[in-house]
C-alpha positions as CSV (number, residue, x, y, z in Angstrom):
1,M,-11.9,64.3,-35.1
2,D,-11.5,67.0,-32.6
3,I,-10.0,69.6,-35.0
4,I,-9.3,72.1,-32.2
5,A,-7.4,69.6,-30.1
6,K,-5.5,68.4,-33.2
7,I,-4.4,71.9,-34.3
8,S,-3.4,72.9,-30.7
9,E,-1.2,69.8,-30.4
10,E,0.4,70.3,-33.8
11,L,1.2,74.0,-33.3
12,G,2.0,73.7,-29.6
13,I,-0.5,76.3,-28.5
14,K,-3.3,76.1,-25.9
15,K,-6.8,74.9,-26.8
16,H,-8.5,78.2,-25.8
17,Q,-6.1,80.0,-28.2
18,T,-7.1,77.8,-31.1
19,E,-10.8,78.0,-30.2
20,A,-10.6,81.9,-30.2
21,A,-8.7,82.1,-33.5
22,V,-11.0,79.7,-35.3
23,K,-14.1,81.6,-34.0
24,L,-12.5,84.9,-35.2
25,I,-11.6,83.5,-38.6
26,D,-15.2,82.1,-39.0
27,E,-16.6,85.5,-38.2
28,G,-14.8,86.9,-41.2
29,N,-11.8,88.6,-39.5
30,T,-8.5,88.7,-41.4
31,I,-5.2,87.3,-40.1
32,P,-3.5,90.8,-39.8
33,F,-6.5,92.2,-37.9
34,I,-6.6,89.2,-35.5
35,A,-2.8,89.3,-35.0
36,R,-2.8,93.0,-34.2
37,Y,-6.1,93.9,-32.5
38,R,-7.4,90.7,-31.0
39,K,-4.3,89.7,-28.9
40,E,-6.4,89.2,-25.7
41,A,-8.6,86.6,-27.4
42,T,-5.9,84.6,-29.0
43,G,-3.2,85.0,-26.3
44,A,-1.1,87.1,-28.8
45,L,-0.7,84.5,-31.6
46,N,1.4,86.1,-34.3
47,D,0.5,86.2,-38.0
48,E,2.8,83.3,-38.9
49,V,1.2,81.0,-36.4
50,L,-2.3,82.2,-37.4
51,R,-1.6,81.5,-41.1
52,N,-0.4,77.9,-40.2
53,L,-3.5,77.5,-38.1
54,F,-5.7,78.7,-41.0
55,E,-4.1,76.3,-43.4
56,R,-4.4,73.3,-41.1
57,L,-8.0,74.3,-40.3
58,N,-8.9,74.2,-44.0
59,Y,-7.1,70.9,-44.5
60,L,-8.7,69.1,-41.6
61,R,-12.2,70.5,-42.4
62,N,-11.8,69.2,-46.0
63,L,-10.6,65.8,-44.5
64,E,-13.8,65.6,-42.4
65,E,-15.9,66.4,-45.4
66,R,-14.2,63.7,-47.5
67,K,-14.7,61.1,-44.7
68,E,-18.4,61.8,-44.7
69,T,-18.6,61.3,-48.5
70,V,-16.7,58.1,-48.3
71,L,-18.8,56.7,-45.4
72,A,-22.0,57.6,-47.2
73,S,-20.8,55.8,-50.4
74,I,-19.8,52.6,-48.5
75,E,-23.0,52.6,-46.5
76,E,-25.0,52.9,-49.7
77,Q,-23.3,49.7,-51.0
78,G,-24.4,48.0,-47.7
79,K,-20.7,47.2,-46.9
80,L,-20.0,49.5,-43.9
81,T,-19.0,47.6,-40.9
82,D,-18.4,49.1,-37.4
83,E,-14.7,48.3,-37.6
84,L,-14.4,50.1,-41.0
85,R,-16.4,53.1,-39.8
86,A,-14.0,53.4,-36.8
87,Q,-10.9,53.2,-39.0
88,I,-12.2,55.9,-41.4
89,V,-13.3,58.2,-38.5
90,A,-9.9,57.8,-36.9
91,A,-7.9,58.6,-40.1
92,E,-5.7,61.6,-39.8
93,T,-4.7,62.1,-43.5
94,M,-6.4,62.1,-46.9
95,V,-4.0,59.2,-48.0
96,V,-5.3,56.9,-45.2
97,V,-9.0,57.7,-46.1
98,E,-8.4,57.0,-49.8
99,D,-6.6,53.7,-48.9
100,L,-9.5,52.6,-46.8
101,Y,-12.0,53.6,-49.5
102,R,-10.1,51.9,-52.4
103,P,-11.8,48.4,-52.2
104,Y,-15.3,50.2,-52.3
105,K,-14.5,52.8,-54.9
106,P,-16.5,52.3,-58.1
107,K,-13.9,50.9,-60.5
108,R,-13.7,50.8,-64.2
109,R,-13.7,47.2,-65.5
110,T,-10.5,45.5,-64.4
111,R,-9.1,42.0,-65.0
112,A,-10.5,41.1,-61.6
113,T,-14.1,42.4,-62.3
114,I,-14.1,40.4,-65.6
115,A,-13.0,37.3,-63.7
116,K,-15.8,37.9,-61.1
117,E,-18.3,38.2,-64.0
118,K,-17.2,34.7,-65.0
119,G,-18.1,33.3,-61.6
120,L,-14.6,32.7,-60.4
121,E,-14.9,34.5,-57.0
122,P,-15.5,31.2,-55.1
123,L,-12.3,29.6,-56.6
124,A,-10.4,32.7,-55.5
125,S,-11.7,32.3,-52.0
126,V,-10.7,28.6,-52.0
127,I,-7.2,29.4,-53.0
128,S,-7.0,32.3,-50.5
129,L,-8.0,30.0,-47.7
130,Q,-5.2,27.7,-48.6
131,M,-7.2,24.6,-47.5
132,I,-7.3,22.6,-50.8
133,K,-6.9,18.9,-50.2
134,T,-7.1,17.7,-53.9
135,S,-5.0,19.1,-56.7
136,L,-5.7,22.8,-57.7
137,T,-6.3,21.8,-61.3
138,E,-9.1,19.4,-60.2
139,E,-10.6,22.1,-58.0
140,A,-10.4,24.7,-60.9
141,A,-12.0,22.2,-63.4
142,K,-15.3,22.7,-61.5
143,Y,-15.4,26.3,-62.9
144,I,-15.0,25.5,-66.6
145,D,-17.9,27.2,-68.4
146,A,-17.4,27.8,-72.2
147,E,-20.3,30.1,-72.3
148,K,-18.7,32.5,-69.8
149,G,-15.3,32.2,-71.6
150,V,-13.7,29.8,-69.1
151,E,-12.4,27.1,-71.5
152,T,-9.9,25.3,-69.3
153,A,-8.8,24.8,-65.7
154,E,-5.8,27.1,-66.5
155,D,-8.3,29.9,-67.5
156,A,-10.1,29.5,-64.2
157,I,-6.9,29.6,-62.2
158,A,-5.7,32.7,-64.1
159,G,-9.0,34.5,-63.4
160,A,-8.9,33.6,-59.7
161,K,-5.3,34.9,-59.5
162,D,-6.5,38.3,-60.9
163,I,-9.2,38.5,-58.2
164,I,-6.7,37.7,-55.4
165,A,-4.1,40.2,-56.8
166,E,-6.7,43.0,-56.8
167,S,-7.8,42.2,-53.2
168,I,-4.2,42.2,-52.0
169,S,-3.7,45.5,-53.8
170,D,-6.8,47.0,-52.2
171,E,-5.8,46.1,-48.6
172,A,-5.2,49.5,-46.8
173,D,-2.7,48.1,-44.2
174,Y,-0.5,46.5,-46.9
175,R,-0.3,49.7,-48.8
176,S,0.6,51.9,-45.8
177,R,3.3,49.4,-44.8
178,I,4.7,49.3,-48.4
179,R,4.7,53.1,-48.6
180,E,6.5,53.2,-45.2
181,L,9.1,50.6,-46.4
182,T,9.7,52.5,-49.7
183,M,10.1,55.8,-47.9
184,K,12.5,54.3,-45.4
185,K,14.6,52.1,-47.6
186,G,13.9,53.2,-51.2
187,R,16.2,55.1,-53.4
188,I,15.7,57.8,-56.1
189,I,17.7,57.0,-59.2
190,S,18.1,59.3,-62.2
191,V,20.0,58.8,-65.5
192,A,20.5,61.0,-68.5
193,K,18.3,60.4,-71.6
194,D,21.3,61.5,-73.6
195,P,24.6,61.3,-71.6
196,E,26.3,63.5,-74.2
197,A,23.9,66.4,-74.0
198,E,25.1,69.5,-72.2
199,S,22.7,70.8,-69.6
200,V,22.4,72.3,-66.1
201,Y,21.3,68.8,-64.9
202,E,24.7,67.1,-65.5
203,M,25.1,66.3,-61.7
204,Y,21.9,64.2,-62.0
205,Y,23.0,62.2,-65.1
206,E,24.1,59.3,-62.7
207,F,22.3,60.1,-59.5
208,D,21.4,57.7,-56.7
209,E,20.3,58.8,-53.2
210,P,18.1,57.4,-50.4
211,V,14.5,58.7,-50.6
212,A,14.7,59.5,-46.8
213,K,17.7,61.8,-47.3
214,L,16.7,63.7,-50.4
215,A,16.9,67.5,-50.1
216,G,14.0,69.6,-51.3
217,H,16.0,71.5,-53.9
218,R,17.2,68.2,-55.4
219,I,13.7,66.9,-55.7
220,L,12.6,70.1,-57.6
221,A,15.7,69.9,-59.8
222,L,15.0,66.3,-60.7
223,N,11.4,67.1,-61.5
224,R,12.4,69.9,-63.8
225,G,15.1,67.8,-65.5
226,E,12.5,65.1,-66.1
227,N,9.9,67.6,-67.4
228,E,12.5,69.1,-69.8
229,K,13.3,65.5,-71.1
230,F,16.9,65.5,-69.9
231,L,16.4,62.9,-67.2
232,S,14.7,59.6,-66.4
233,V,13.8,59.4,-62.8
234,K,12.5,56.4,-60.8
235,V,12.0,55.3,-57.3
236,E,13.8,52.0,-56.6
237,A,11.8,50.2,-53.9
238,P,13.2,47.5,-51.5
239,V,11.3,44.9,-53.5
240,E,12.6,41.8,-51.6
241,D,11.6,43.3,-48.2
242,I,8.2,44.2,-49.6
243,L,7.5,40.7,-51.2
244,R,8.7,39.0,-48.0
245,Y,6.3,41.2,-45.9
246,L,3.4,40.4,-48.3
247,E,4.1,36.7,-48.3
248,K,4.0,36.7,-44.5
249,Q,0.6,38.4,-44.5
250,V,-1.0,36.4,-47.3
251,I,0.5,32.8,-47.0
252,V,-0.7,31.6,-43.6
253,R,-0.5,27.8,-44.3
254,D,2.0,25.7,-46.0
255,N,0.0,24.1,-48.9
256,Q,2.0,22.8,-51.9
257,E,-1.0,23.4,-54.2
258,T,-1.7,27.1,-53.2
259,T,1.7,28.5,-52.0
260,P,3.4,28.7,-55.4
261,V,0.3,30.2,-56.9
262,L,0.0,32.8,-54.1
263,K,3.7,33.7,-54.5
264,E,3.1,34.5,-58.2
265,V,-0.1,36.4,-57.3
266,I,1.8,38.5,-54.7
267,E,4.5,39.4,-57.2
268,D,1.9,40.3,-59.8
269,A,-0.2,42.4,-57.4
270,Y,2.9,44.3,-56.3
271,D,4.5,44.9,-59.8
272,R,1.3,45.6,-61.7
273,L,-1.1,47.2,-59.2
274,I,0.7,48.5,-56.1
275,A,4.3,49.6,-57.1
276,P,3.3,52.2,-59.9
277,A,0.7,53.8,-57.6
278,I,3.1,53.9,-54.6
279,E,5.8,55.4,-56.7
280,R,3.4,58.1,-57.9
281,E,2.3,58.8,-54.4
282,I,5.8,59.0,-53.0
283,R,7.0,61.3,-55.8
284,S,4.0,63.5,-55.3
285,E,4.5,63.6,-51.5
286,L,8.2,64.4,-51.9
287,T,7.3,67.2,-54.4
288,E,4.7,68.6,-52.0
289,R,7.1,68.6,-49.1
290,A,9.9,70.2,-51.3
291,E,7.4,72.8,-52.5
292,D,6.2,73.6,-49.0
293,G,9.9,74.1,-48.0
294,A,10.7,76.2,-51.0
295,I,7.5,78.3,-50.5
296,K,8.5,79.0,-46.9
297,V,12.0,80.1,-48.0
298,F,10.4,82.2,-50.8
299,G,8.1,83.8,-48.2
300,K,10.9,84.7,-45.8
301,N,13.0,86.2,-48.7
302,L,10.0,88.2,-49.9
303,E,9.3,89.5,-46.4
304,Q,12.9,90.7,-46.0
305,L,12.8,92.3,-49.5
306,L,9.5,94.1,-48.8
307,M,10.6,95.2,-45.4
308,Q,13.8,96.9,-46.6
309,P,14.1,100.4,-45.2
310,P,12.9,103.2,-47.4
311,I,15.4,105.9,-48.3
312,A,13.4,109.0,-47.4
313,G,13.8,112.7,-48.2
314,Q,16.0,112.4,-51.3
315,V,15.5,113.4,-54.9
316,V,16.3,110.2,-56.8
317,L,17.3,109.6,-60.5
318,G,16.0,106.3,-61.7
319,W,18.2,104.8,-64.5
320,D,16.9,101.9,-66.6
321,P,20.1,100.8,-68.6
322,A,20.1,99.5,-72.2
323,F,22.3,99.4,-75.3
324,R,20.6,100.1,-78.6
325,T,17.6,101.9,-77.3
326,G,19.4,104.1,-74.9
327,C,19.2,104.5,-71.1
328,K,15.9,105.8,-69.8
329,L,16.0,108.3,-66.9
330,A,13.3,109.5,-64.5
331,V,13.8,112.1,-61.8
332,V,11.5,111.5,-58.8
333,D,10.9,113.9,-55.8
334,P,11.0,112.6,-52.2
335,T,7.2,111.9,-52.4
336,G,7.6,109.7,-55.5
337,K,6.3,112.3,-57.9
338,V,8.0,112.2,-61.4
339,L,9.6,115.6,-62.1
340,D,11.3,114.8,-65.5
341,T,12.2,111.9,-67.9
342,T,14.6,111.7,-70.7
343,V,16.8,109.2,-72.7
344,I,20.6,109.3,-73.0
345,Y,22.9,107.1,-75.2
346,P,26.2,106.6,-73.4
347,T,26.4,102.8,-74.2
348,A,27.1,101.0,-77.5
349,P,26.4,101.3,-80.4
350,Q,26.0,105.1,-80.0
351,N,28.7,105.6,-77.2
352,K,27.7,109.3,-76.7
353,V,29.3,109.5,-73.2
354,E,30.2,113.2,-73.1
355,E,26.7,114.2,-74.3
356,A,25.1,111.9,-71.7
357,K,27.3,113.4,-68.9
358,A,26.2,116.9,-69.9
359,V,22.5,116.0,-69.6
360,L,23.1,114.3,-66.3
361,K,25.0,117.3,-64.9
362,K,22.1,119.6,-65.9
363,L,19.5,117.3,-64.2
364,I,21.6,117.0,-61.0
365,S,22.0,120.7,-60.6
366,K,18.4,121.6,-61.7
367,Y,16.6,119.1,-59.4
368,K,19.3,118.8,-56.6
369,I,19.5,115.0,-57.2
370,T,21.4,113.2,-54.3
371,L,21.0,109.6,-55.3
372,I,21.1,107.6,-58.5
373,S,19.2,104.3,-58.6
374,L,20.6,102.1,-61.3
375,G,18.8,98.9,-62.5
376,N,21.0,95.8,-62.7
377,G,19.9,94.7,-66.2
378,T,21.6,94.7,-69.5
379,A,24.2,97.5,-69.9
380,S,24.2,98.1,-66.1
381,R,28.0,97.7,-65.9
382,E,28.6,100.1,-68.7
383,S,26.2,102.6,-67.2
384,E,27.9,102.3,-63.8
385,Q,31.2,103.2,-65.4
386,V,29.7,106.4,-66.8
387,I,28.1,107.2,-63.4
388,V,31.4,106.8,-61.5
389,E,33.3,109.0,-63.9
390,L,30.6,111.6,-63.7
391,L,30.6,111.6,-59.8
392,K,34.3,112.4,-59.9
393,E,33.7,115.4,-62.2
394,I,30.9,117.2,-60.2
395,P,31.4,119.3,-57.1
396,V,28.3,118.0,-55.2
397,K,28.0,114.7,-53.3
398,V,25.8,112.2,-55.2
399,Q,25.9,108.5,-54.5
400,Y,24.5,105.6,-56.5
401,I,23.1,102.2,-55.7
402,I,22.4,99.2,-57.9
403,V,18.8,98.0,-57.5
404,N,17.5,94.6,-58.5
405,E,15.2,95.3,-61.4
406,A,13.5,91.9,-61.2
407,G,9.9,92.3,-62.2
408,A,10.3,95.9,-63.5
409,S,9.7,94.9,-67.1
410,V,6.6,92.9,-66.0
411,Y,5.3,96.0,-64.2
412,S,6.2,98.5,-67.0
413,A,4.1,96.6,-69.5
414,S,1.2,95.9,-67.1
415,K,-2.3,97.3,-67.2
416,L,-1.6,98.9,-63.8
417,A,1.5,100.8,-65.0
418,T,-0.5,102.0,-68.1
419,E,-3.2,103.4,-65.8
420,E,-0.6,105.0,-63.5
421,F,1.5,106.6,-66.3
422,P,-0.7,106.7,-69.4
423,N,1.7,109.1,-71.2
424,F,4.9,107.2,-70.5
425,D,6.5,104.5,-72.6
426,V,7.7,101.2,-71.1
427,G,11.2,102.6,-70.5
428,Q,10.0,105.7,-68.7
429,R,7.8,103.6,-66.4
430,S,10.7,101.2,-65.7
431,A,13.1,104.1,-64.8
432,T,10.4,105.6,-62.5
433,S,10.0,102.2,-60.8
434,M,13.9,102.0,-60.3
435,A,13.8,105.3,-58.4
436,R,10.7,104.5,-56.4
437,R,11.7,101.0,-55.3
438,L,14.5,102.7,-53.4
439,Q,12.3,105.4,-51.9
440,D,9.7,102.9,-50.7
441,P,10.4,99.3,-51.7
442,L,7.1,98.1,-50.2
443,A,4.8,100.6,-52.0
444,E,6.6,99.9,-55.3
445,L,7.0,96.1,-55.1
446,V,3.3,95.4,-54.3
447,K,2.6,96.4,-57.9
448,I,4.4,93.3,-59.1
449,D,3.3,89.7,-58.9
450,P,5.4,88.4,-56.0
451,K,6.5,85.4,-58.2
452,S,8.3,87.9,-60.6
453,I,10.3,89.7,-57.9
454,G,13.4,87.5,-58.3
455,V,13.7,85.8,-54.9
456,G,13.3,82.1,-54.3
457,Q,13.9,79.1,-56.6
458,Y,12.0,76.8,-58.9
459,Q,8.9,79.1,-58.6
460,H,7.6,78.2,-62.0
461,D,7.6,74.5,-61.2
462,M,5.4,74.7,-58.1
463,N,1.7,74.5,-57.4
464,Q,0.9,78.0,-58.6
465,K,-2.3,78.4,-56.5
466,K,-0.5,77.4,-53.3
467,L,2.5,79.7,-54.1
468,S,0.3,82.7,-54.9
469,E,-1.7,82.3,-51.7
470,A,1.4,82.0,-49.5
471,L,3.1,85.0,-51.1
472,G,-0.1,87.0,-51.0
473,G,-0.2,86.3,-47.3
474,V,3.4,87.5,-46.9
475,V,2.7,90.8,-48.8
476,E,-0.5,91.3,-46.7
477,D,1.3,90.9,-43.4
478,C,4.1,93.3,-44.5
479,V,1.7,96.0,-45.7
480,N,-0.4,95.8,-42.5
481,K,2.7,95.8,-40.3
482,V,3.9,99.0,-41.8
483,G,0.4,100.6,-42.4
484,V,-0.4,103.0,-45.2
485,D,-0.9,106.7,-45.6
486,L,-4.6,106.9,-46.6
487,N,-4.0,110.1,-48.6
488,T,-1.1,108.9,-50.8
489,A,-1.4,105.1,-51.0
490,S,-2.0,103.7,-54.5
491,A,-4.9,101.2,-55.1
492,S,-2.3,98.4,-55.5
493,L,-1.0,99.1,-51.9
494,L,-4.5,99.6,-50.4
495,E,-5.8,96.3,-51.7
496,Y,-3.4,94.4,-49.4
497,I,-4.8,96.2,-46.3
498,S,-6.9,94.0,-44.0
499,G,-10.6,93.9,-45.2
500,I,-10.0,95.9,-48.4
501,S,-10.8,94.2,-51.8
502,K,-9.5,95.4,-55.2
503,V,-12.8,97.1,-55.8
504,I,-12.8,99.0,-52.5
505,A,-9.2,100.0,-53.0
506,K,-10.1,101.6,-56.3
507,N,-13.2,103.2,-54.7
508,I,-11.0,104.8,-51.9
509,V,-8.7,106.3,-54.6
510,A,-11.7,107.6,-56.5
511,Y,-13.2,109.1,-53.4
512,R,-9.9,110.9,-52.7
513,E,-9.8,112.3,-56.2
514,E,-13.4,113.5,-56.0
515,N,-13.4,114.9,-52.4
516,G,-9.8,115.8,-51.7
517,R,-7.8,114.6,-48.7
518,F,-9.3,112.3,-46.0
519,T,-9.3,114.3,-42.8
520,S,-10.6,111.4,-40.6
521,R,-10.7,107.6,-40.6
522,A,-14.4,107.7,-40.1
523,Q,-14.8,109.2,-43.6
524,L,-13.9,105.8,-44.9
525,L,-17.5,104.7,-44.2
526,K,-18.6,107.1,-47.0
527,V,-16.6,105.1,-49.6
528,A,-18.7,102.9,-51.8
529,K,-19.0,99.3,-50.8
530,L,-16.9,99.9,-47.6
531,G,-19.3,98.7,-44.8
532,P,-18.9,98.5,-41.0
533,K,-17.1,95.1,-41.1
534,A,-14.5,96.2,-43.7
535,Y,-14.1,99.5,-41.7
536,E,-13.4,97.5,-38.5
537,Q,-10.8,95.4,-40.3
538,C,-9.0,98.2,-42.1
539,A,-9.2,101.3,-39.9
540,G,-6.3,100.6,-37.6
541,F,-3.9,100.1,-40.6
542,M,-4.8,103.4,-42.3
543,R,-2.8,106.5,-41.3
544,I,-3.9,110.1,-41.7
545,N,-1.2,112.7,-41.0
546,D,-2.4,116.2,-40.0
547,G,-6.0,115.0,-39.7
548,K,-8.7,116.2,-37.3
549,N,-7.8,113.5,-34.7
550,P,-4.1,112.9,-33.9
551,L,-4.9,109.3,-33.1
552,D,-5.7,108.8,-36.8
553,A,-2.0,109.0,-37.5
554,T,-1.2,106.1,-35.1
555,G,-1.8,102.4,-35.0
556,V,-4.4,102.8,-32.3
557,H,-7.7,101.3,-33.5
558,P,-10.8,103.6,-33.5
559,E,-12.5,101.1,-31.2
560,S,-10.0,102.1,-28.5
561,Y,-10.2,105.9,-29.0
562,D,-12.3,106.5,-25.8
563,A,-10.0,104.4,-23.7
564,T,-7.0,106.2,-25.1
565,K,-8.5,109.6,-24.3
566,Q,-9.3,108.5,-20.8
567,L,-5.7,107.3,-20.4
568,L,-4.3,110.6,-21.6
569,E,-6.5,112.6,-19.3
570,R,-5.5,110.4,-16.3
571,L,-1.8,110.9,-17.0
572,G,-2.1,114.7,-17.6
573,Y,-1.8,114.7,-21.4
574,S,-4.0,116.3,-24.2
575,M,-4.6,115.4,-27.8
576,E,-2.4,118.4,-28.7
577,D,0.5,116.6,-26.9
578,V,-0.1,113.5,-29.1
579,K,-0.1,115.7,-32.2
580,E,3.1,117.5,-31.2
581,R,4.7,114.2,-30.1
582,R,5.1,115.2,-26.5
583,V,4.0,111.9,-25.0
584,E,7.5,110.4,-24.9
585,G,7.7,109.1,-21.3
586,I,4.1,107.9,-20.9
587,S,5.1,104.3,-20.2
588,K,7.1,105.3,-17.1
589,K,4.0,106.8,-15.5
590,I,2.2,103.4,-15.6
591,H,3.0,101.1,-12.7
592,D,0.2,98.5,-12.9
593,Y,-1.0,97.7,-16.4
594,K,-3.4,95.1,-15.3
595,K,-5.3,97.4,-12.9
596,L,-5.3,100.3,-15.3
597,A,-6.5,98.2,-18.2
598,A,-9.4,97.0,-16.1
599,E,-10.3,100.5,-15.1
600,L,-10.2,101.7,-18.8
601,G,-12.2,98.7,-19.9
602,V,-9.6,97.3,-22.3
603,G,-7.3,94.3,-22.3
604,E,-3.8,94.5,-20.8
605,M,-2.1,93.7,-24.1
606,T,-4.3,96.3,-25.9
607,L,-3.2,98.9,-23.3
608,Q,0.5,98.1,-23.9
609,D,0.0,98.5,-27.6
610,I,-1.8,101.8,-27.2
611,V,1.1,103.1,-25.0
612,K,3.7,101.9,-27.5
613,E,1.8,103.8,-30.3
614,L,1.5,107.0,-28.3
615,E,5.2,107.0,-27.5
616,K,6.3,106.4,-31.1
617,P,3.3,107.2,-33.3
618,A,3.3,105.4,-36.7
619,R,6.8,104.1,-36.1
620,D,8.0,102.3,-39.2
621,P,9.1,98.7,-38.3
622,R,11.4,98.8,-41.3
623,E,13.8,101.2,-39.5
624,D,15.4,98.2,-37.8
625,M,16.4,96.5,-41.0
626,P,19.9,97.0,-42.5
627,K,20.2,100.0,-44.8
628,P,21.3,99.4,-48.4
629,I,24.9,100.0,-49.4
630,L,25.4,103.3,-51.3
631,R,28.4,103.3,-53.7
632,S,30.6,105.9,-55.3
633,D,33.1,103.6,-57.0
634,V,33.1,100.7,-59.4
635,L,34.4,97.1,-59.4
636,E,34.4,94.6,-62.3
637,M,34.5,90.9,-62.2
638,K,38.0,90.8,-63.7
639,D,39.2,93.0,-60.7
640,L,38.3,90.2,-58.3
641,T,41.1,88.1,-56.9
642,P,40.8,85.1,-54.5
643,G,41.3,86.3,-50.9
644,M,39.7,89.7,-51.5
645,V,37.4,90.7,-48.6
646,L,34.3,92.8,-49.6
647,K,31.0,94.0,-48.2
648,G,27.9,92.8,-50.0
649,T,24.1,92.6,-49.9
650,V,22.3,89.3,-49.7
651,R,20.0,89.2,-52.8
652,N,18.5,85.7,-52.6
653,V,18.5,82.8,-50.1
654,I,18.0,79.3,-51.4
655,D,18.2,75.8,-49.9
656,F,21.9,75.3,-50.7
657,G,23.3,78.8,-50.1
658,A,22.9,82.5,-50.7
659,F,23.6,84.9,-53.6
660,V,25.4,88.1,-52.6
661,D,25.7,91.3,-54.6
662,I,29.3,92.5,-54.1
663,G,29.1,95.4,-56.5
664,V,30.2,93.5,-59.7
665,H,27.8,92.6,-62.4
666,Q,27.4,89.0,-61.2
667,D,26.1,88.0,-57.8
668,G,28.5,85.6,-56.0
669,L,27.3,82.3,-54.4
670,V,28.1,81.4,-50.8
671,H,27.5,77.7,-50.5
672,I,25.9,76.5,-47.2
673,P,29.2,74.9,-45.9
674,Q,30.9,78.3,-46.4
675,M,28.3,80.2,-44.3
676,S,29.3,79.4,-40.8
677,D,31.9,77.5,-38.7
678,K,29.2,75.6,-37.0
679,Y,26.8,73.1,-38.7
680,I,23.6,74.7,-40.1
681,K,20.6,73.0,-41.6
682,H,19.5,75.9,-43.7
683,P,21.0,79.2,-44.9
684,L,18.1,81.2,-43.3
685,E,19.6,80.3,-39.9
686,V,22.5,82.7,-40.8
687,V,21.3,85.3,-43.4
688,S,18.2,87.0,-44.8
689,V,17.6,88.9,-48.0
690,G,18.8,92.5,-47.6
691,D,21.5,91.6,-45.0
692,I,24.8,93.3,-45.3
693,V,27.6,90.7,-45.0
694,E,31.3,90.5,-45.2
695,V,32.6,87.9,-47.7
696,K,35.9,86.7,-49.0
697,V,36.4,85.7,-52.7
698,M,37.3,82.0,-53.1
699,S,37.3,81.7,-56.9
700,V,36.3,83.5,-60.0
701,D,35.3,81.8,-63.3
702,L,35.1,84.5,-66.0
703,K,34.0,82.0,-68.7
704,K,31.1,80.6,-66.8
705,Q,30.4,84.0,-65.0
706,R,30.6,82.3,-61.6
707,I,31.9,83.7,-58.3
708,Q,32.4,81.5,-55.2
709,L,32.4,83.3,-51.9
710,T,32.9,82.4,-48.3
711,M,31.6,84.1,-45.1
712,K,34.1,82.2,-42.9
């Protein structure tokens, strides 16, 4: 197979782009590096396309490898014909390769192999050819052999039937047609194991839908209901159509002796050998498709969450709410340094509200706190009540925001958090995390396994390796898009930078602790285990503010420093101008990028990127995202009435809608039909995590803690 041509066609890109990308990947370059610094080579393919390309490249290479193994195995058996070789070579999926290999695959002993051992293969051939002139019983009597265990003509016929059934089941063309028919006309049926049992799967207790129309989230819900023993799920195939098709293929002559036997054989081959396997394959293909869709949505949600704009320059009070054990507080300065931690008990059973307020007033005045970041866990509502009362009593302006604390408990108890704050308990770490995920969501959230961040659906039911790889790719792309400050970034942030492993990330932090601040990117080459290749991959994403070279604070790659200096000289600028940010209108002075790029010895796209960086050095792409809503008053679920219009933040997007935080304890659900006046296939067409949206309350169910919202 021409892998390059196949990928180009699938992704809708030019052949030379695919060739260049594959070459760069094979040379050990990372996706973020290729996307950012090798645009000329790939024709500016973005990281999303490059990741899809990488995935397909791996699949198709594995497919080619499997074909070679299969061809070698069949050849060894002396059964490889030119026609079969051509079919295997032309196969485009693993399923087709396995179908073609099935008849030649070493099998455990089956009913057919036992019949063959009894010498019944010639009888099976006679029946298959449908040319018998005498009666079948007479023909079968020739094969009676007591020693081999064939006592009667009926025994011989039964054995021959087993051989024919297996050969029908092994026919690749039949299988692919049956699979196609089942996909097109089959239905998925689910029933309750105990119709009286209450569960979240009640809508699937009597469920029946065409396989072709089944939505991804339903497939995952059915799988989970089946695993948890609430549901029995099966694929109902169009059996009559399938048997009719098989009869047409197998029964080629009208012979009263063989036709009834072959009809029986066809039914047996389908029921016993083909149907169970096809059902398994279809269920697994549906699951894989549903997982791929869910992983895509999860990735998009995660990207939006990680790219939320940081709230810079504020002293933040992180508040981890709780009842019995008290609310843990941590005061964090604008750089993320912890200034103070304490515990207050304004919630039940202690209810020391006034005492808690006194502590808070002292902290606010001592550290000039301007923002409170409150986790949305247990006792969050009660804590919010205290905060709102407090804000009315103090003369200074302080706002609060409720942050999603998903994953905070996982982080607080982790080895990483213990290393970061060895003297803190779990609550203090959690409160610090609450404050920091507001100041720099990306730097804080990379410390948590992406699966625990609380976006997406059914994440625990999926192929965990695939999910981890996809989400790891999303985090890597986000971290490299933003870049990191080499002198302040934690090891957990650094390890997502292109070319940097966990070991090297720790070595960078150790080098910093030993030798003080980095003053130039080139110093990275002194870090243990960081060689020239890793340096090439990572340097452009590392930022050094107030270093020796002002370009170290930008996204310009060291390999382009000479060209950048020449560019500045030509246009009458100095390095001092870059440092003082006086290079604002540089792009207006360039009239012919193509000509200038050739003169400077760089590509045109590289030149455009250099100019963009010089005009806005180290610009944070997160600035374009919607800012979080800061609050100073409180709402409760019982305050909501249908028709109320509120502003909210999208917390999670799933296949059938979006959850929106409207400032009460429970996120409300906007179902997909309520998202837009025009028809949409998926909620991501309308909203993303972090978006600020206006919603109207449709209904409130206090008992079930459910809020239905509309965006119409």
